[in-house]
C-alpha positions in Angstrom: -19.2 50.6 28.3 -16.8 52.2 30.8 -18.8 51.1 34.1 -18.0 47.5 33.3 -14.4 48.0 31.9 -15.4 47.1 28.4 -13.6 49.8 26.5 -11.1 52.8 26.8 -12.0 56.2 26.0 -9.6 56.1 22.7 -11.4 52.7 21.8 -14.9 54.5 22.1 -13.5 57.7 20.1 -12.5 55.2 17.4 -15.7 53.3 17.5 -17.8 56.4 16.7 -15.4 57.8 13.9 -16.0 54.2 12.3 -20.1 54.5 13.3 -20.0 57.8 11.5 -18.9 56.5 8.1 -21.3 53.9 7.8 -24.5 55.2 5.6 -27.7 54.8 7.8 -31.5 54.6 6.3 -33.7 55.1 9.0 -36.7 52.9 9.0 -40.0 53.0 11.1 -40.6 50.2 13.0 -44.2 48.1 12.6 -45.2 48.7 16.1 -47.8 46.4 16.3 -45.4 43.5 15.1 -42.7 44.9 17.5 -45.3 44.5 20.4 -45.8 41.2 18.8 -42.2 40.2 18.9 -41.9 41.6 22.3 -44.0 39.3 23.8 -42.9 36.0 22.1 -39.7 37.0 23.1 -40.4 38.2 26.6 -38.0 41.4 25.9 -39.0 45.1 26.0 -40.3 46.6 23.2 -37.8 48.9 22.8 -35.5 46.0 21.5 -37.8 44.2 19.4 -38.2 47.3 17.3 -34.3 46.3 16.5 -36.0 43.0 15.6 -38.8 44.0 13.8 -36.7 45.9 11.2 -34.3 43.6 10.6 -37.0 40.9 10.0 -38.7 43.2 7.7 -35.8 44.3 5.3 -34.3 41.0 5.5 -31.1 42.2 7.1 -28.7 40.9 9.5 -28.5 42.4 12.9 -25.5 43.9 14.7 -25.4 44.3 18.7 -23.4 43.0 21.7 -26.3 42.5 23.7 -26.7 38.9 24.5 -30.3 38.7 25.2 -31.4 40.4 22.0 -28.7 38.1 20.0 -30.5 35.4 21.7 -34.0 36.5 20.3 -32.8 37.1 17.3 -31.6 33.6 16.6 -35.0 32.4 17.9 -36.4 34.4 15.3 -34.0 33.2 12.7 -32.5 36.9 12.3 -28.8 36.8 10.9 -26.3 38.0 13.7 -23.2 40.2 12.5 -21.2 38.6 15.1 -17.5 40.4 16.3 
């Protein structure tokens, strides 16, 4: 964020305050499926965990990561774009 000068400190702090208002439910990834997704999309397993959860929950994915967006689209995962 700061290294690439995408956000100011004020914007980051406001974003965190907004984030804290979002109700979250923690979901354990299906690690076997996530590893398969990782291999299929040629990305880190960590990123594939998010894709696995989005697919299984039939939920859209919110991310600014370009590679994750491309992988999600290749798997027909809906993206929330800002």
